[in-house]
C-alpha positions in Angstrom: -0.5 0.1 0.0 0.9 3.6 -0.3 0.4 6.8 1.3 -1.5 9.7 -0.2 -1.8 13.0 1.2 -5.3 14.4 0.9 -5.9 17.7 1.4 -8.8 20.5 1.1 -11.9 22.3 3.2 -15.0 21.1 4.8 -17.7 22.9 6.0 -18.6 23.4 9.8 -20.5 25.8 11.7 -18.6 28.6 11.9 -17.5 28.6 8.0 -14.9 26.3 6.3 -11.7 24.2 7.9 -8.9 23.3 5.6 -7.5 19.7 6.3 -5.1 17.6 5.3 -4.9 13.4 6.1 -2.2 10.9 5.6 -4.0 8.1 4.1 -2.9 4.3 3.9 -4.1 3.2 0.8 -3.7 1.3 -2.9 -5.0 3.8 -5.3 -5.8 7.4 -4.9 -9.8 7.1 -5.7 -9.9 4.6 -2.3 -7.4 7.5 -0.1 -10.7 9.8 -1.6 -12.9 7.0 -0.2 -11.4 6.8 3.4 -10.8 10.6 3.7 -15.3 11.2 2.7 -15.6 8.3 5.7 -13.5 9.6 8.3 -14.4 13.4 8.0 -18.1 12.1 7.7 -17.5 9.7 11.4 -15.7 12.4 12.8 -17.6 15.2 12.1 -20.9 14.1 11.2 -20.5 16.0 7.6 -22.0 14.9 4.6 -20.2 14.0 1.4 -21.3 17.9 -0.1 -20.0 19.5 2.7 -16.8 18.1 2.2 -14.3 19.6 -0.8 -11.1 18.0 -1.2 -8.8 19.8 -3.5 -5.6 17.5 -4.2 -4.7 14.1 -3.6 -0.7 13.4 -4.1 1.4 10.5 -3.0 3.4 11.2 0.2 
């Protein structure tokens, strides 16, 4: 598995917050899905509230 750095921003009560997560995944699409799942779980967000701006290999 490779490491990917996924960055972007999400909507919270006070506006938008930036994030950067490092994820172990076999490819970029799986890394993107893991981040959407994790942010949804941790912050109670829907996928439409998360904007992923970049997925790059670490």
